[in-house]
C-alpha positions in Angstrom: 98.8 -99.9 -14.7 96.3 -97.2 -13.4 98.7 -96.4 -10.6 101.4 -95.4 -13.2 99.3 -92.8 -14.9 100.8 -89.4 -14.4 97.6 -87.5 -14.9 93.9 -87.9 -14.5 92.3 -91.4 -14.4 91.5 -93.1 -17.7 88.4 -91.7 -19.5 85.1 -93.4 -18.7 84.0 -96.2 -21.1 82.9 -94.6 -24.4 84.8 -91.4 -23.8 88.0 -90.3 -25.5 89.7 -87.9 -23.1 89.8 -86.8 -19.4 91.5 -83.7 -18.0 92.2 -82.5 -14.5 92.5 -79.1 -12.8 96.3 -79.1 -13.3 96.0 -79.3 -17.1 97.1 -82.9 -17.4 95.4 -85.1 -19.9 94.7 -88.8 -20.4 93.6 -90.1 -23.9 92.0 -93.4 -24.8 93.0 -95.4 -27.9 90.2 -97.5 -29.4 90.6 -100.9 -31.0 89.3 -101.6 -34.5 87.6 -104.8 -35.6 89.2 -104.4 -39.1 92.0 -102.3 -40.6 91.3 -98.7 -41.5 91.4 -97.5 -45.0 94.1 -94.7 -45.0 93.1 -92.3 -47.7 92.7 -89.0 -45.9 88.9 -89.0 -46.2 87.2 -89.4 -42.8 84.2 -91.3 -44.1 84.7 -94.7 -42.4 81.9 -95.6 -40.1 84.3 -95.7 -37.2 84.4 -91.9 -37.1 80.7 -91.8 -36.2 81.0 -94.7 -33.7 84.1 -93.6 -31.8 84.3 -90.2 -30.0 87.0 -87.8 -31.0 89.3 -85.9 -28.6 89.4 -82.1 -28.8 90.1 -79.1 -26.5 93.3 -77.9 -28.1 94.9 -74.9 -26.4 97.1 -72.1 -27.7 100.8 -71.8 -26.9 101.1 -68.8 -29.3 99.9 -66.1 -29.4 97.8 -66.4 -26.2 99.0 -69.0 -23.8 96.2 -71.2 -22.5 93.4 -69.8 -24.6 91.2 -72.1 -26.6 92.4 -72.7 -30.2 90.8 -70.3 -32.6 90.0 -73.2 -34.9 88.6 -76.6 -33.8 90.7 -79.7 -34.1 89.5 -83.3 -33.4 91.7 -86.4 -33.2 91.2 -90.1 -33.0 93.7 -92.7 -31.9 92.9 -96.1 -33.2 94.7 -99.5 -33.6 94.4 -103.0 -34.8 96.7 -106.1 -34.5 99.4 -104.6 -36.6 99.1 -100.8 -36.9 98.5 -97.6 -34.9 96.2 -95.1 -36.6 95.9 -91.4 -35.9 93.3 -89.3 -37.7 92.6 -85.6 -37.4 90.0 -83.2 -38.6 91.2 -79.6 -38.7 88.6 -76.9 -39.3 89.6 -73.6 -40.9 87.2 -70.7 -41.2 89.2 -69.4 -44.2 90.3 -72.5 -46.1 91.6 -70.3 -49.0 94.4 -69.1 -46.6 95.7 -72.6 -46.0 99.5 -72.7 -46.6 100.9 -75.9 -48.0 103.9 -75.6 -50.2 106.4 -78.3 -49.2 106.4 -82.0 -50.0 110.1 -82.9 -49.6 110.7 -85.7 -47.1 112.1 -84.5 -43.7 112.4 -80.9 -44.8 112.2 -78.3 -42.0 109.9 -76.1 -44.0 107.1 -78.6 -43.6 106.6 -76.9 -40.2 106.4 -73.5 -42.0 103.0 -74.7 -43.5 99.7 -75.5 -42.0 100.8 -78.7 -40.3 100.1 -81.4 -37.7 102.6 -83.1 -35.5 102.5 -86.3 -33.3 104.9 -87.3 -30.7 104.9 -90.8 -29.1 106.7 -91.7 -25.9 106.5 -95.5 -26.3 108.3 -96.4 -23.1 106.5 -93.8 -21.0 109.8 -92.5 -19.6 108.7 -88.9 -20.2 111.9 -88.0 -22.0 112.4 -90.0 -25.3 110.2 -90.7 -28.2 109.3 -90.6 -31.9 108.0 -87.6 -33.8 105.8 -87.7 -36.9 104.9 -84.5 -38.8 102.8 -83.8 -41.9 101.1 -80.9 -43.7 98.1 -80.4 -45.8 100.0 -81.9 -48.8 100.7 -85.1 -47.0 104.5 -84.5 -46.6 106.5 -86.9 -44.4 108.8 -85.9 -41.6 109.9 -88.3 -38.9 112.5 -88.0 -36.1 113.8 -89.4 -32.9 113.7 -87.4 -29.7 116.3 -87.9 -27.0 116.2 -86.4 -23.5 113.5 -83.9 -24.4 116.1 -81.7 -26.1 117.7 -83.4 -29.1 115.7 -84.1 -32.3 117.3 -86.3 -35.0 115.3 -85.6 -38.2 117.6 -88.0 -40.2 116.0 -91.0 -38.5 113.5 -92.6 -40.9 111.0 -95.4 -40.4 108.2 -97.0 -42.4 104.8 -95.2 -42.1 102.0 -93.8 -44.3 100.0 -90.6 -44.3 97.2 -89.3 -46.5 95.6 -85.8 -46.3 92.7 -84.0 -48.0 91.9 -80.3 -48.3 88.2 -79.9 -47.8 85.7 -77.1 -47.9 86.1 -76.2 -44.2 89.8 -77.1 -43.6 91.8 -80.3 -44.0 91.9 -83.9 -42.8 94.6 -86.4 -42.1 95.0 -90.1 -41.6 98.3 -91.7 -40.4 99.2 -95.4 -40.3 102.3 -96.5 -38.3 103.1 -100.2 -38.1 103.9 -101.3 -34.6 107.1 -102.9 -36.0 108.2 -99.4 -37.0 108.4 -98.5 -33.3 110.1 -99.8 -30.2 108.1 -100.2 -27.0 107.9 -102.4 -23.8 106.8 -106.0 -24.0 103.5 -106.6 -25.8 100.1 -106.4 -24.3 98.5 -103.4 -22.5 100.5 -100.3 -23.0 101.0 -97.0 -21.3 102.5 -94.4 -23.7 102.9 -90.6 -23.7 101.4 -88.8 -26.6 100.9 -85.2 -27.7 99.8 -83.3 -30.8 100.7 -79.9 -32.2 98.8 -78.0 -34.9 100.3 -74.9 -36.7 97.7 -72.5 -38.1 100.1 -70.6 -40.3 98.2 -67.6 -41.5 97.5 -66.6 -37.9 101.0 -67.5 -36.7 99.2 -69.7 -34.1 100.4 -72.9 -32.4 98.0 -75.1 -30.5 98.6 -78.2 -28.5 96.6 -81.1 -27.1 98.0 -80.3 -23.6 98.4 -76.9 -21.9 101.9 -75.7 -23.1 103.8 -72.8 -21.7 105.3 -70.2 -24.1 108.6 -70.7 -22.3 108.9 -74.1 -24.0 109.2 -72.2 -27.3 110.1 -74.4 -30.3 110.9 -77.4 -28.0 107.4 -77.5 -26.8 106.3 -80.7 -28.5 109.4 -82.7 -27.5 108.8 -81.8 -23.8 107.5 -85.3 -23.3 107.1 -84.6 -19.6 104.3 -82.3 -20.7 102.6 -85.0 -22.9 99.3 -86.7 -22.3 99.0 -90.3 -21.2 97.7 -92.8 -23.8 95.7 -95.7 -22.4 93.6 -98.5 -23.9 96.3 -99.5 -26.3 97.3 -103.2 -26.7 100.4 -103.9 -28.9 101.5 -107.1 -30.4 104.1 -109.2 -28.5 107.4 -107.4 -28.5 108.7 -104.8 -30.9 111.6 -107.0 -32.0 111.9 -106.7 -35.7 114.4 -107.9 -38.3 115.3 -105.8 -41.3 117.6 -106.5 -44.2 118.5 -103.7 -46.6 120.9 -104.7 -49.4 122.1 -102.3 -52.0 123.6 -102.4 -55.5 125.5 -99.5 -57.0 127.0 -98.6 -60.3 129.1 -95.5 -61.1 131.2 -93.8 -63.7 134.0 -91.5 -62.4 136.4 -89.0 -63.9 139.3 -87.6 -61.8 142.0 -86.3 -64.2 144.5 -85.4 -61.5 144.4 -89.1 -60.4 144.4 -90.4 -64.0 140.9 -91.7 -63.7 139.0 -91.3 -67.0 135.4 -92.7 -67.5 136.1 -95.5 -65.1 133.1 -97.7 -64.5 132.6 -99.6 -61.2 130.0 -101.5 -59.3 129.5 -102.9 -55.8 127.0 -104.4 -53.4 126.6 -104.3 -49.7 123.9 -104.5 -47.0 122.7 -103.4 -43.6 121.0 -105.8 -41.2 118.9 -104.7 -38.2 117.3 -106.8 -35.6 115.8 -106.4 -32.2 117.8 -107.9 -29.4 115.2 -107.0 -26.8 112.1 -104.8 -27.0 114.2 -101.8 -26.4 117.6 -102.7 -27.8 118.4 -102.9 -31.5 121.6 -104.3 -33.2 122.8 -103.0 -36.6 125.3 -104.8 -38.7 126.8 -103.1 -41.8 128.9 -104.7 -44.6 130.7 -102.8 -47.3 128.9 -99.6 -46.3 128.3 -97.0 -49.1 127.1 -93.4 -48.8 127.2 -92.3 -52.5 123.6 -90.9 -52.2 124.5 -88.4 -49.5 124.3 -84.7 -50.5 127.5 -82.7 -50.6 128.4 -80.6 -47.5 127.5 -77.0 -47.7 130.7 -75.0 -48.3 131.9 -72.6 -45.7 134.5 -69.8 -45.5 136.7 -69.8 -42.4 137.6 -66.3 -41.2 138.7 -67.4 -37.8 141.5 -69.5 -36.3 139.1 -72.2 -35.2 137.8 -75.5 -36.8 134.7 -75.6 -39.0 131.9 -78.0 -38.1 130.0 -80.1 -40.7 127.0 -82.2 -39.6 126.7 -85.9 -40.1 124.5 -86.9 -43.1 125.2 -90.7 -43.5 122.2 -92.9 -42.7 123.9 -95.7 -40.8 125.3 -93.2 -38.2 122.1 -91.3 -37.8 119.6 -93.7 -36.1 120.2 -93.6 -32.4 122.7 -90.8 -32.7 121.2 -89.0 -29.7 122.4 -91.9 -27.5 126.0 -90.5 -27.8 125.0 -86.9 -27.0 127.1 -85.9 -24.1 127.0 -83.1 -21.5 123.8 -81.7 -22.8 125.3 -81.1 -26.2 123.9 -82.2 -29.5 126.3 -84.1 -31.8 124.3 -83.5 -34.9 124.7 -79.8 -35.0 125.1 -76.8 -32.8 121.4 -76.6 -31.9 120.8 -73.6 -34.0 122.7 -71.4 -31.5 125.9 -71.0 -33.5 129.3 -72.7 -32.9 129.9 -74.2 -29.4 133.2 -74.4 -27.7 132.3 -77.5 -25.7 134.1 -80.5 -27.3 132.2 -83.5 -28.7 133.7 -86.8 -27.5 132.2 -88.9 -30.2 131.6 -87.4 -33.6 130.8 -90.0 -36.3 132.4 -88.0 -39.1 135.7 -89.1 -37.6 134.9 -92.5 -39.1 135.2 -93.0 -42.9 136.2 -89.5 -43.7 139.8 -88.2 -43.9 140.8 -84.8 -45.1 137.4 -84.4 -46.9 137.9 -87.7 -48.8 135.8 -90.9 -48.2 137.5 -93.8 -46.6 135.8 -97.2 -47.2 134.0 -98.8 -44.3 134.6 -102.5 -44.5 132.0 -103.4 -41.9 130.8 -102.8 -38.4 128.2 -103.3 -35.8 126.2 -101.2 -33.4 123.9 -101.9 -30.4 121.6 -99.0 -29.2 118.4 -98.4 -27.4 116.9 -98.7 -23.9 116.7 -101.2 -21.2 114.7 -100.1 -18.2 116.1 -96.9 -16.9 119.3 -97.2 -19.0 120.0 -95.8 -22.5 123.0 -97.3 -24.2 125.0 -97.4 -27.3 127.9 -99.6 -28.4 129.6 -99.3 -31.8 132.6 -101.0 -33.6 133.6 -100.0 -37.1 136.5 -101.2 -39.3 137.7 -98.9 -42.1 140.0 -99.7 -45.0 142.7 -97.8 -47.0 142.5 -95.6 -50.1 145.2 -95.4 -52.8 146.8 -92.0 -52.6 145.7 -91.2 -49.1 148.0 -91.7 -46.2 145.4 -93.4 -44.1 145.8 -96.8 -42.5 143.0 -99.3 -41.9 141.6 -98.4 -38.5 139.3 -99.8 -35.9 136.9 -97.5 -34.1 135.0 -98.3 -30.9 132.6 -96.2 -28.9 130.6 -97.0 -25.7 127.9 -94.9 -24.1 125.4 -95.5 -21.2 123.1 -93.2 -19.4 121.0 -93.8 -16.3 117.7 -91.9 -15.9 117.4 -90.0 -12.6 114.2 -88.5 -11.1 111.8 -87.1 -13.7 114.0 -85.4 -16.3 117.6 -85.9 -15.3 120.4 -88.4 -16.1 124.0 -89.4 -15.4 126.2 -91.3 -17.8 129.6 -92.4 -19.0 131.3 -92.5 -22.4 134.4 -94.2 -23.8 136.0 -94.2 -27.3 139.0 -95.9 -28.7 140.7 -96.0 -32.1 143.7 -98.3 -32.6 145.5 -95.8 -34.9 145.2 -92.1 -34.3 144.6 -89.7 -37.2 148.3 -88.8 -37.4 149.3 -92.5 -37.4 151.3 -92.2 -34.1 149.4 -94.9 -32.2 146.1 -95.5 -30.4 143.8 -92.9 -28.9 141.3 -93.3 -26.1 138.8 -91.1 -24.3 136.9 -91.6 -21.0 134.2 -89.3 -19.7 131.3 -88.9 -17.2 128.4 -86.4 -17.4 125.4 -85.3 -15.5 122.4 -83.5 -17.0 119.9 -82.3 -14.4 116.5 -80.6 -14.7 115.1 -80.2 -11.2 112.3 -77.9 -12.4 110.7 -77.1 -15.8 112.8 -74.0 -16.0 116.2 -75.0 -14.6 118.9 -77.1 -16.3 122.3 -78.0 -15.1 124.8 -79.8 -17.4 128.2 -80.9 -16.3 131.0 -83.3 -17.6 134.5 -84.4 -17.1 136.6 -86.1 -19.9 140.2 -87.2 -20.3 142.1 -88.6 -23.3 145.1 -90.9 -23.5 147.5 -91.4 -26.4 151.0 -92.5 -27.1 153.7 -90.1 -26.0 151.4 -87.7 -24.2 151.3 -87.5 -20.4 147.9 -88.0 -18.8 146.5 -85.6 -16.2 145.0 -82.1 -16.0 146.4 -81.0 -19.4 144.8 -84.0 -21.2 141.3 -83.3 -19.6 138.3 -81.2 -20.2 135.4 -80.3 -17.9 132.3 -78.1 -17.9 129.7 -76.8 -15.5 126.7 -75.0 -17.1 123.5 -73.5 -15.5 120.4 -72.2 -17.2 117.2 -70.7 -15.9 114.8 -70.2 -18.8 111.3 -68.7 -18.8 109.3 -66.9 -21.5 110.3 -63.5 -19.9 113.8 -64.2 -18.5 116.6 -66.5 -19.6 119.8 -66.5 -17.4 122.8 -68.8 -18.1 126.3 -69.2 -16.7 129.1 -71.5 -17.8 132.7 -72.5 -16.9 134.5 -74.7 -19.5 138.1 -76.0 -19.4 140.0 -77.7 -22.2 143.6 -78.7 -21.7 146.4 -78.3 -24.1 146.8 -82.1 -24.6 143.1 -83.0 -24.6 142.6 -84.7 -28.0 139.4 -86.8 -28.6 140.5 -89.0 -31.5 136.9 -89.8 -32.4 135.5 -86.4 -31.5 135.4 -82.8 -32.6 137.1 -79.8 -30.9 136.5 -76.3 -32.2 138.9 -74.3 -29.9 141.8 -75.7 -27.9 143.7 -75.0 -24.7 141.6 -72.5 -22.7 139.4 -71.8 -19.7 136.1 -70.1 -20.5 133.9 -68.2 -18.0 130.7 -66.7 -19.4 127.1 -65.9 -19.0 124.1 -64.4 -20.6 120.9 -62.6 -19.7 117.8 -62.3 -21.9 114.7 -60.2 -21.2 111.8 -60.9 -23.5 108.6 -58.9 -22.7 105.4 -59.2 -24.7 104.0 -55.7 -25.2 100.3 -55.4 -24.9 100.0 -52.0 -26.4 101.7 -52.6 -29.8 99.4 -54.5 -32.0 102.0 -55.6 -34.6 104.7 -56.8 -32.3 104.3 -60.1 -30.4 107.5 -60.0 -28.4 110.8 -58.1 -27.8 114.0 -59.9 -26.9 117.0 -58.1 -25.4 120.0 -60.3 -24.8 123.4 -59.5 -23.3 126.2 -62.1 -23.0 129.8 -61.9 -22.0 132.6 -64.5 -22.3 136.2 -64.5 -21.4 138.8 -67.1 -22.5 142.0 -67.4 -20.5 145.2 -69.2 -21.4 146.7 -71.9 -19.1 149.0 -69.3 -17.6 146.0 -67.3 -16.5 146.4 -64.5 -19.0 143.3 -63.4 -20.9 143.3 -64.4 -24.6 139.8 -63.4 -25.6 137.0 -61.3 -24.1 133.8 -60.6 -25.8 130.6 -58.7 -25.1 127.6 -59.1 -27.3 124.2 -57.3 -27.3 121.3 -58.4 -29.4 117.9 -56.7 -29.7 115.0 -58.5 -31.5 111.5 -57.5 -32.4 109.2 -60.4 -33.3 106.2 -59.3 -35.3 102.7 -60.9 -35.2 103.3 -61.8 -38.9 106.4 -63.8 -37.8 108.7 -61.3 -39.5 111.7 -60.4 -37.3 114.1 -57.5 -37.0 117.4 -58.0 -35.2 120.1 -55.5 -34.2 123.5 -56.7 -32.8 126.6 -55.0 -31.4 129.8 -56.9 -30.4 132.9 -55.7 -28.7 136.0 -58.1 -28.8 139.4 -58.1 -27.2 142.0 -60.5 -28.5 145.6 -61.1 -27.3 147.1 -63.4 -29.8 150.4 -65.2 -29.1 150.3 -66.7 -32.7 148.9 -65.2 -35.8 146.6 -66.9 -38.3 145.8 -66.8 -42.0 142.8 -65.3 -43.6 143.8 -66.4 -47.0 146.9 -67.8 -48.7 148.4 -64.3 -49.0 146.9 -62.3 -46.1 147.2 -63.1 -42.4 146.7 -61.6 -38.9 149.9 -61.3 -36.9 150.3 -61.9 -33.2 149.4 -59.0 -31.0 146.7 -57.3 -29.0 143.5 -56.1 -30.6 140.2 -54.4 -29.6 137.4 -53.9 -32.1 133.7 -53.6 -32.3 131.1 -54.7 -34.9 127.5 -53.9 -35.4 124.9 -55.7 -37.5 121.3 -55.6 -38.8 119.2 -58.6 -39.9 115.7 -58.7 -41.2 113.8 -62.0 -41.5 110.8 -62.4 -43.8 108.3 -64.8 -42.2 107.9 -68.3 -43.6 104.3 -67.6 -44.3 105.5 -65.6 -47.4 106.0 -67.1 -50.8 109.4 -65.5 -50.7 111.0 -65.8 -47.3 114.5 -65.6 -45.7 116.7 -63.0 -44.3 119.1 -60.2 -45.2 122.0 -59.3 -43.0 124.5 -56.5 -43.0 127.4 -56.3 -40.5 130.2 -53.8 -40.3 133.0 -52.6 -38.0 136.6 -53.1 -37.1 138.4 -56.4 -37.4 142.0 -57.2 -36.1 143.4 -53.7 -36.7 141.4 -53.2 -39.9 137.8 -53.3 -41.1 135.3 -56.0 -42.2 131.9 -55.7 -43.9 129.6 -58.5 -44.6 126.4 -58.7 -46.7 124.5 -61.9 -46.8 121.2 -63.2 -48.0 119.5 -66.5 -47.5 116.1 -67.0 -49.1 113.4 -69.4 -50.2 111.2 -68.7 -53.2 108.3 -71.0 -53.7 107.4 -71.0 -57.4 104.5 -73.4 -56.8 103.8 -76.4 -54.6 106.3 -78.6 -56.4 109.2 -76.2 -57.3 111.2 -74.1 -54.9 114.6 -72.3 -55.0 116.8 -71.4 -52.1 119.5 -68.9 -53.0 122.3 -68.1 -50.5 125.1 -65.6 -50.8 127.6 -64.2 -48.4 130.1 -61.5 -49.3 132.9 -60.4 -47.1 135.3 -57.4 -47.6 138.2 -57.4 -45.2 141.0 -54.8 -45.0 143.7 -55.5 -42.4 147.3 -54.2 -42.2 148.5 -57.4 -43.9 146.3 -56.8 -47.0 142.8 -57.1 -48.4 140.6 -60.2 -48.6 137.4 -60.6 -50.5 135.6 -63.9 -49.6 132.4 -65.0 -51.3 130.2 -68.1 -50.8 127.3 -68.5 -53.2 124.8 -71.3 -53.1 121.7 -72.2 -55.0 119.5 -75.1 -54.1 116.6 -75.9 -56.5 114.1 -78.7 -55.8 111.3 -80.2 -57.9 109.1 -82.5 -55.7 107.2 -85.1 -57.7 105.5 -86.5 -54.6 106.1 -86.8 -50.8 108.4 -89.8 -51.6 110.1 -88.5 -54.7 112.1 -85.4 -55.7 114.9 -84.0 -57.9 117.2 -81.6 -56.2 120.3 -79.6 -57.3 122.9 -77.9 -55.2 125.3 -75.5 -56.9 128.0 -73.8 -54.8 130.9 -71.4 -55.3 133.6 -70.6 -52.7 136.0 -67.9 -53.7 138.4 -68.6 -50.8 138.8 -72.2 -51.8 138.6 -71.4 -55.5 136.1 -74.2 -55.9 132.8 -74.6 -57.7 130.7 -77.7 -57.2 127.4 -79.1 -58.4 125.4 -82.0 -57.0 122.1 -83.2 -58.6 120.1 -85.9 -56.9 117.0 -87.9 -57.8 115.4 -89.9 -55.0 112.4 -92.2 -55.4 111.2 -94.0 -52.4 109.3 -96.5 -54.5 108.3 -98.5 -51.4 108.6 -97.2 -47.8 112.2 -97.8 -46.8 113.3 -98.8 -50.3 115.0 -96.2 -52.6 116.3 -95.5 -56.0 119.0 -92.8 -56.2 120.6 -91.2 -59.2 123.4 -88.8 -58.3 125.6 -86.6 -60.5 128.3 -84.5 -58.9 131.2 -82.4 -60.2 133.9 -80.3 -58.7 136.0 -77.7 -60.4 138.8 -75.4 -59.1 140.8 -72.4 -60.3 140.8 -68.7 -59.9 137.3 -68.6 -61.5 136.1 -71.8 -60.0 135.7 -73.3 -63.4 139.2 -73.7 -64.9 140.0 -77.3 -64.0 138.0 -80.4 -63.5 138.8 -82.0 -60.1 136.4 -84.9 -60.3 133.0 -85.9 -61.8 130.8 -88.9 -61.0 127.5 -90.4 -62.0 126.1 -92.9 -59.5 123.0 -95.1 -59.6 122.1 -96.8 -56.3 119.2 -99.2 -55.6 118.2 -100.3 -52.1 115.5 -102.7 -51.0 114.1 -103.1 -47.5 112.9 -106.5 -46.3 111.1 -106.7 -43.0 110.6 -110.0 -41.1 
């Protein structure tokens, strides 16, 4: 096993950590004679008997410098659990920021927080992430290929924290059965830690971490330390049964449903086929507890994207990521033109309405150098919807290459296409290569097949993408083709029938003579979309200048020039459209972000300029106001004023999310939305209580109204109570 260590030799007996001249680290786990009491108080005798590991280094603001505050960690284990404890000193404990307790919420990282990543197969690319803050919040996620983080993955674990006179402390307990790893016995894992010291806008890591890794630094598992000394119980094969019972009352006047009561039961069953492969079986699947989608206004001719939120489809979702692209979202970089071959929202949803999932099975995980996923789902029919019972199948396998690269294939099939015309299939191959820490090359080829459509070039899509990324310079180039007849029946396509050539250049200096500014970013990108006949359809140039302040506030200035040659017009509303023709217009914008260290944070944006022969102005605000540690509000409003030759359009989206957190495992949340374009107002109120790890009680009330004022008519209203119970064997 010593020959497999990618770093310095294991620490000497009685020592916790060893480091080499290249900055690599090896950490020792210590076995306990008896279970540790997890209460957040580091008063157990073991903390005096076993040495801690320290030596954390800054990523921000001063790469490679020692952390300004000391952090000490212990990695311990017994026959059933892995324990990780940390002591985080703080010279000014009154400045500790801890305001978020909601499970899996992104703002946990906006507090003083501590993160753990575990590479349990020591493949240096996949792992499990655990995150908490000084209030003991819970955030867990799956990491795939060092780039995709699925925060909707949940497992069973415990954390307790304490705020003390000189900082805060933490103890975590993770059952081995909550993880997957190689066969039992002596283990070799990857491990890393990140601490955020919020009032200093400082990020520190257990290993030396370049600033170029930016927000992806912790999931760069090739940069993690090596964990030795750990012995796990035989196999991580586990069995879990999670039945549910649900009762609901529904009102839908347009469908003659009035105070209709119903109830149902179902279950999910999970078991480990091998140490790395897990099988899931679902029967009569229900998603009544899922929060409503956030409403959007479409002011383009392209499809809108809504992320997956349903639990069954979320675990192992990264297995189906293809061509370097995330299926969960657009990676925070805005809409992507690359098609998604497998998008789980194509299953069980039709025209925005739920379609019952009668049952299904899934196999996913790792076997040696291979990552694989296999899924088969059968859906039913719904009265009033023109949807036939359909079978959905998807297959994905990837083979690791070298240190951080892979190649793979994907195939999907549905026996009845969305329009009911016959079956639909897709086949694809992709390669994702990272020859150095700063270079990535992503490529794919896909083709679809369906009744009455000729296969060949017009039914295919391919992409080649290059990126060189450092802290100072980021250069990218892309060529993407999507044929007129390419139609992934289980996927998502935003824009159809084009060839795209584009690239970007970012220059991001860190000025040493301006005390309040940490970094400037200047970005220029250009993209051209051509039709199949070679004629240009769209050309766009975009400039963005950004100032990042030491406080984490940000000021952004943008300017975009667009050329459009439309063969077909499109609608902006039911009464106003944009006709076919040639257009050239420019838009400018200004955004200011208030840093997340503030009790009131968020951003204000103003954009103005020409728009398809007319003008468009947009004012938007997204914010977060923390009333106290338990109660927060997140208002969001976007106002658009459009004046084109065809008429005027005013589009408004308003959203208010309010949350009261009872504990890290219980909250009440409300989401109220208004969309003037759709003339729709909706409200969704959810109570969730994770009364035992993995077991939940949900109470959900939702209502939708439509009309000119968004309130005139009741579309539907429902009250749902759902109870789940997790049994582990």
